[in-house]
KOLGU-4560 file (N, C-alpha, C; in nm, 3 decimals, padded with zeros to 5 digits):
<recs>
<n_xx: -15.026 n_yy: -02.095 n_zz: 05.937 ca_xx: -14.941 ca_yy: -01.980 ca_zz: 05.927 c_xx: -15.017 c_yy: -01.864 c_zz: 05.863 mol: A seq: 1 type: MET>
<n_xx: -15.103 n_yy: -01.896 n_zz: 05.769 ca_xx: -15.186 ca_yy: -01.794 ca_zz: 05.706 c_xx: -15.278 c_yy: -01.729 c_zz: 05.808 mol: A seq: 2 type: PHE>
<n_xx: -15.331 n_yy: -01.811 n_zz: 05.899 ca_xx: -15.422 ca_yy: -01.760 ca_zz: 06.001 c_xx: -15.349 c_yy: -01.665 c_zz: 06.096 mol: A seq: 3 type: LEU>
<n_xx: -15.222 n_yy: -01.695 n_zz: 06.128 ca_xx: -15.143 ca_yy: -01.607 ca_zz: 06.214 c_xx: -15.127 c_yy: -01.470 c_zz: 06.148 mol: A seq: 4 type: ILE>
<n_xx: -15.103 n_yy: -01.468 n_zz: 06.018 ca_xx: -15.089 ca_yy: -01.342 ca_zz: 05.946 c_xx: -15.217 c_yy: -01.262 c_zz: 05.944 mol: A seq: 5 type: GLY>
<n_xx: -15.330 n_yy: -01.330 n_zz: 05.922 ca_xx: -15.459 ca_yy: -01.261 ca_zz: 05.920 c_xx: -15.489 c_yy: -01.200 c_zz: 06.057 mol: A seq: 6 type: ILE>
<n_xx: -15.470 n_yy: -01.280 n_zz: 06.163 ca_xx: -15.494 ca_yy: -01.229 ca_zz: 06.299 c_xx: -15.400 c_yy: -01.113 c_zz: 06.330 mol: A seq: 7 type: VAL>
<n_xx: -15.275 n_yy: -01.124 n_zz: 06.286 ca_xx: -15.179 ca_yy: -01.015 ca_zz: 06.308 c_xx: -15.220 c_yy: -00.887 c_zz: 06.238 mol: A seq: 8 type: GLY>
<n_xx: -15.269 n_yy: -00.897 n_zz: 06.116 ca_xx: -15.312 ca_yy: -00.778 ca_zz: 06.042 c_xx: -15.435 c_yy: -00.716 c_zz: 06.109 mol: A seq: 9 type: ILE>
<n_xx: -15.530 n_yy: -00.800 n_zz: 06.152 ca_xx: -15.649 ca_yy: -00.748 ca_zz: 06.220 c_xx: -15.610 c_yy: -00.676 c_zz: 06.349 mol: A seq: 10 type: ILE>
<n_xx: -15.519 n_yy: -00.736 n_zz: 06.427 ca_xx: -15.475 ca_yy: -00.673 ca_zz: 06.551 c_xx: -15.398 c_yy: -00.544 c_zz: 06.524 mol: A seq: 11 type: MET>
<n_xx: -15.320 n_yy: -00.543 n_zz: 06.415 ca_xx: -15.246 ca_yy: -00.423 ca_zz: 06.378 c_xx: -15.342 c_yy: -00.306 c_zz: 06.350 mol: A seq: 12 type: LEU>
<n_xx: -15.446 n_yy: -00.333 n_zz: 06.273 ca_xx: -15.546 ca_yy: -00.229 ca_zz: 06.247 c_xx: -15.617 c_yy: -00.187 c_zz: 06.375 mol: A seq: 13 type: PHE>
<n_xx: -15.648 n_yy: -00.284 n_zz: 06.461 ca_xx: -15.717 ca_yy: -00.253 ca_zz: 06.587 c_xx: -15.629 c_yy: -00.165 c_zz: 06.676 mol: A seq: 14 type: TRP>
<n_xx: -15.500 n_yy: -00.199 n_zz: 06.686 ca_xx: -15.408 ca_yy: -00.118 ca_zz: 06.766 c_xx: -15.399 c_yy: 00.023 c_zz: 06.709 mol: A seq: 15 type: PHE>
<n_xx: -15.398 n_yy: 00.035 n_zz: 06.576 ca_xx: -15.389 ca_yy: 00.168 ca_zz: 06.515 c_xx: -15.516 c_yy: 00.249 c_zz: 06.541 mol: A seq: 16 type: ALA>
<n_xx: -15.632 n_yy: 00.185 n_zz: 06.535 ca_xx: -15.758 ca_yy: 00.256 ca_zz: 06.558 c_xx: -15.771 c_yy: 00.299 c_zz: 06.703 mol: A seq: 17 type: ILE>
<n_xx: -15.734 n_yy: 00.210 n_zz: 06.795 ca_xx: -15.749 ca_yy: 00.239 ca_zz: 06.938 c_xx: -15.641 c_yy: 00.337 c_zz: 06.984 mol: A seq: 18 type: VAL>
<n_xx: -15.530 n_yy: 00.341 n_zz: 06.915 ca_xx: -15.424 ca_yy: 00.434 ca_zz: 06.952 c_xx: -15.314 c_yy: 00.370 c_zz: 07.033 mol: A seq: 19 type: GLY>
<n_xx: -15.300 n_yy: 00.240 n_zz: 07.024 ca_xx: -15.195 ca_yy: 00.170 ca_zz: 07.099 c_xx: -15.070 c_yy: 00.155 c_zz: 07.011 mol: A seq: 20 type: LEU>
<n_xx: -15.012 n_yy: 00.268 n_zz: 06.974 ca_xx: -14.898 ca_yy: 00.267 ca_zz: 06.882 c_xx: -14.776 c_yy: 00.197 c_zz: 06.941 mol: A seq: 21 type: TRP>
<n_xx: -14.762 n_yy: 00.199 n_zz: 07.073 ca_xx: -14.644 ca_yy: 00.139 ca_zz: 07.135 c_xx: -14.647 c_yy: -00.014 c_zz: 07.128 mol: A seq: 22 type: LYS>
<n_xx: -14.763 n_yy: -00.073 n_zz: 07.107 ca_xx: -14.774 ca_yy: -00.218 ca_zz: 07.102 c_xx: -14.752 c_yy: -00.276 c_zz: 06.962 mol: A seq: 23 type: LEU>
<n_xx: -14.751 n_yy: -00.192 n_zz: 06.860 ca_xx: -14.738 ca_yy: -00.240 ca_zz: 06.722 c_xx: -14.604 c_yy: -00.311 c_zz: 06.699 mol: A seq: 24 type: ILE>
<n_xx: -14.488 n_yy: -00.260 n_zz: 06.745 ca_xx: -14.363 ca_yy: -00.336 ca_zz: 06.725 c_xx: -14.366 c_yy: -00.473 c_zz: 06.794 mol: A seq: 25 type: PRO>
<n_xx: -14.429 n_yy: -00.481 n_zz: 06.910 ca_xx: -14.438 ca_yy: -00.610 ca_zz: 06.980 c_xx: -14.525 c_yy: -00.707 c_zz: 06.903 mol: A seq: 26 type: TRP>
<n_xx: -14.631 n_yy: -00.658 n_zz: 06.842 ca_xx: -14.717 ca_yy: -00.743 ca_zz: 06.761 c_xx: -14.642 c_yy: -00.796 c_zz: 06.639 mol: A seq: 27 type: LEU>
<n_xx: -14.566 n_yy: -00.709 n_zz: 06.574 ca_xx: -14.488 ca_yy: -00.752 ca_zz: 06.458 c_xx: -14.384 c_yy: -00.855 c_zz: 06.499 mol: A seq: 28 type: ILE>
<n_xx: -14.318 n_yy: -00.834 n_zz: 06.612 ca_xx: -14.221 ca_yy: -00.931 ca_zz: 06.662 c_xx: -14.288 c_yy: -01.064 c_zz: 06.694 mol: A seq: 29 type: LEU>
<n_xx: -14.406 n_yy: -01.062 n_zz: 06.754 ca_xx: -14.477 ca_yy: -01.185 ca_zz: 06.787 c_xx: -14.516 c_yy: -01.262 c_zz: 06.662 mol: A seq: 30 type: ALA>
<n_xx: -14.560 n_yy: -01.192 n_zz: 06.558 ca_xx: -14.596 ca_yy: -01.260 ca_zz: 06.432 c_xx: -14.473 c_yy: -01.320 c_zz: 06.367 mol: A seq: 31 type: VAL>
<n_xx: -14.361 n_yy: -01.251 n_zz: 06.369 ca_xx: -14.237 ca_yy: -01.304 ca_zz: 06.311 c_xx: -14.191 c_yy: -01.427 c_zz: 06.387 mol: A seq: 32 type: ILE>
<n_xx: -14.191 n_yy: -01.421 n_zz: 06.520 ca_xx: -14.144 ca_yy: -01.534 ca_zz: 06.601 c_xx: -14.234 c_yy: -01.655 c_zz: 06.580 mol: A seq: 33 type: VAL>
<n_xx: -14.365 n_yy: -01.636 n_zz: 06.583 ca_xx: -14.455 ca_yy: -01.751 ca_zz: 06.563 c_xx: -14.444 c_yy: -01.806 c_zz: 06.422 mol: A seq: 34 type: THR>
<n_xx: -14.419 n_yy: -01.721 n_zz: 06.324 ca_xx: -14.401 ca_yy: -01.770 ca_zz: 06.187 c_xx: -14.275 c_yy: -01.854 c_zz: 06.175 mol: A seq: 35 type: SER>
<n_xx: -14.166 n_yy: -01.810 n_zz: 06.238 ca_xx: -14.041 ca_yy: -01.887 ca_zz: 06.233 c_xx: -14.058 c_yy: -02.020 c_zz: 06.304 mol: A seq: 36 type: VAL>
<n_xx: -14.124 n_yy: -02.021 n_zz: 06.419 ca_xx: -14.147 ca_yy: -02.146 ca_zz: 06.492 c_xx: -14.233 c_yy: -02.240 c_zz: 06.409 mol: A seq: 37 type: ILE>
<n_xx: -14.338 n_yy: -02.190 n_zz: 06.349 ca_xx: -14.425 ca_yy: -02.274 ca_zz: 06.268 c_xx: -14.353 c_yy: -02.326 c_zz: 06.145 mol: A seq: 38 type: SER>
<n_xx: -14.268 n_yy: -02.244 n_zz: 06.083 ca_xx: -14.190 ca_yy: -02.288 ca_zz: 05.967 c_xx: -14.094 c_yy: -02.400 c_zz: 06.008 mol: A seq: 39 type: LEU>
<n_xx: -14.030 n_yy: -02.385 n_zz: 06.125 ca_xx: -13.938 ca_yy: -02.488 ca_zz: 06.173 c_xx: -14.014 c_yy: -02.618 c_zz: 06.201 mol: A seq: 40 type: PHE>
<n_xx: -14.131 n_yy: -02.609 n_zz: 06.265 ca_xx: -14.207 ca_yy: -02.729 ca_zz: 06.296 c_xx: -14.261 c_yy: -02.797 c_zz: 06.172 mol: A seq: 41 type: LEU>
<n_xx: -14.296 n_yy: -02.719 n_zz: 06.069 ca_xx: -14.344 ca_yy: -02.778 ca_zz: 05.944 c_xx: -14.234 c_yy: -02.855 c_zz: 05.873 mol: A seq: 42 type: ASP>
<n_xx: -14.111 n_yy: -02.809 n_zz: 05.883 ca_xx: -14.001 ca_yy: -02.870 ca_zz: 05.811 c_xx: -13.901 c_yy: -02.938 c_zz: 05.905 mol: A seq: 43 type: HIS>
<n_xx: -13.945 n_yy: -02.973 n_zz: 06.024 ca_xx: -13.854 ca_yy: -03.029 ca_zz: 06.124 c_xx: -13.793 c_yy: -03.161 c_zz: 06.077 mol: A seq: 44 type: MET>
<n_xx: -13.871 n_yy: -03.244 n_zz: 06.008 ca_xx: -13.820 ca_yy: -03.373 ca_zz: 05.961 c_xx: -13.704 c_yy: -03.351 c_zz: 05.864 mol: A seq: 45 type: VAL>
<n_xx: -13.721 n_yy: -03.256 n_zz: 05.771 ca_xx: -13.614 ca_yy: -03.229 ca_zz: 05.674 c_xx: -13.490 c_yy: -03.171 c_zz: 05.742 mol: A seq: 46 type: TRP>
<n_xx: -13.511 n_yy: -03.085 n_zz: 05.840 ca_xx: -13.397 ca_yy: -03.028 ca_zz: 05.913 c_xx: -13.321 c_yy: -03.139 c_zz: 05.985 mol: A seq: 47 type: VAL>
<n_xx: -13.393 n_yy: -03.231 n_zz: 06.050 ca_xx: -13.326 ca_yy: -03.341 ca_zz: 06.120 c_xx: -13.252 c_yy: -03.434 c_zz: 06.024 mol: A seq: 48 type: LEU>
<n_xx: -13.310 n_yy: -03.460 n_zz: 05.907 ca_xx: -13.242 ca_yy: -03.545 ca_zz: 05.807 c_xx: -13.115 c_yy: -03.477 c_zz: 05.758 mol: A seq: 49 type: ILE>
<n_xx: -13.122 n_yy: -03.349 n_zz: 05.729 ca_xx: -13.004 ca_yy: -03.277 ca_zz: 05.678 c_xx: -12.895 c_yy: -03.269 c_zz: 05.785 mol: A seq: 50 type: ILE>
<n_xx: -12.934 n_yy: -03.238 n_zz: 05.908 ca_xx: -12.836 ca_yy: -03.231 ca_zz: 06.017 c_xx: -12.775 c_yy: -03.368 c_zz: 06.041 mol: A seq: 51 type: VAL>
<n_xx: -12.856 n_yy: -03.471 n_zz: 06.039 ca_xx: -12.804 ca_yy: -03.608 ca_zz: 06.055 c_xx: -12.705 c_yy: -03.645 c_zz: 05.946 mol: A seq: 52 type: GLY>
<n_xx: -12.736 n_yy: -03.608 n_zz: 05.822 ca_xx: -12.645 ca_yy: -03.636 ca_zz: 05.711 c_xx: -12.515 c_yy: -03.559 c_zz: 05.726 mol: A seq: 53 type: ALA>
<n_xx: -12.522 n_yy: -03.434 n_zz: 05.768 ca_xx: -12.399 ca_yy: -03.356 ca_zz: 05.788 c_xx: -12.313 c_yy: -03.415 c_zz: 05.898 mol: A seq: 54 type: LEU>
<n_xx: -12.374 n_yy: -03.456 n_zz: 06.008 ca_xx: -12.298 ca_yy: -03.518 ca_zz: 06.117 c_xx: -12.235 c_yy: -03.649 c_zz: 06.069 mol: A seq: 55 type: VAL>
<n_xx: -12.310 n_yy: -03.729 n_zz: 05.994 ca_xx: -12.258 ca_yy: -03.855 ca_zz: 05.942 c_xx: -12.137 c_yy: -03.831 c_zz: 05.852 mol: A seq: 56 type: PHE>
<n_xx: -12.150 n_yy: -03.737 n_zz: 05.758 ca_xx: -12.039 ca_yy: -03.709 ca_zz: 05.668 c_xx: -11.919 c_yy: -03.649 c_zz: 05.742 mol: A seq: 57 type: PHE>
<n_xx: -11.943 n_yy: -03.572 n_zz: 05.847 ca_xx: -11.833 ca_yy: -03.518 ca_zz: 05.927 c_xx: -11.758 c_yy: -03.631 c_zz: 05.997 mol: A seq: 58 type: TYR>
<n_xx: -11.832 n_yy: -03.725 n_zz: 06.057 ca_xx: -11.768 ca_yy: -03.837 ca_zz: 06.127 c_xx: -11.692 c_yy: -03.925 c_zz: 06.029 mol: A seq: 59 type: ILE>
<n_xx: -11.753 n_yy: -03.956 n_zz: 05.916 ca_xx: -11.684 ca_yy: -04.039 ca_zz: 05.814 c_xx: -11.563 c_yy: -03.964 c_zz: 05.761 mol: A seq: 60 type: VAL>
<n_xx: -11.574 n_yy: -03.835 n_zz: 05.738 ca_xx: -11.461 ca_yy: -03.758 ca_zz: 05.687 c_xx: -11.346 c_yy: -03.751 c_zz: 05.784 mol: A seq: 61 type: GLY>
<n_xx: -11.372 n_yy: -03.740 n_zz: 05.914 ca_xx: -11.262 ca_yy: -03.735 ca_zz: 06.011 c_xx: -11.197 c_yy: -03.872 c_zz: 06.026 mol: A seq: 62 type: THR>
<n_xx: -11.272 n_yy: -03.979 n_zz: 06.011 ca_xx: -11.212 ca_yy: -04.114 ca_zz: 06.020 c_xx: -11.126 c_yy: -04.143 c_zz: 05.899 mol: A seq: 63 type: ARG>
<n_xx: -11.168 n_yy: -04.096 n_zz: 05.782 ca_xx: -11.089 ca_yy: -04.118 ca_zz: 05.660 c_xx: -10.960 c_yy: -04.039 c_zz: 05.667 mol: A seq: 64 type: VAL>
<n_xx: -10.964 n_yy: -03.918 n_zz: 05.724 ca_xx: -10.843 ca_yy: -03.836 ca_zz: 05.736 c_xx: -10.742 c_yy: -03.899 c_zz: 05.831 mol: A seq: 65 type: ASP>
<n_xx: -10.786 n_yy: -03.972 n_zz: 05.932 ca_xx: -10.696 ca_yy: -04.032 ca_zz: 06.030 c_xx: -10.621 c_yy: -04.151 c_zz: 05.971 mol: A seq: 66 type: LYS>
<n_xx: -10.679 n_yy: -04.217 n_zz: 05.872 ca_xx: -10.614 ca_yy: -04.337 ca_zz: 05.814 c_xx: -10.508 c_yy: -04.303 c_zz: 05.718 mol: A seq: 67 type: LYS>
</recs>
């Protein structure tokens, strides 16, 4: 993720030097999207455990309410 930020900053400066101002928002969007994807993939196991626990407690809670 650190490498994505470094490459993004280098490209940002390059776009500014070359004069490609219209591409800068797309570069920022690309860095944000790849950072979010990488953050999700890094913590995917924890997300799955938490979602699984929430589903389990929801199912147990609805069964207890029916009795």
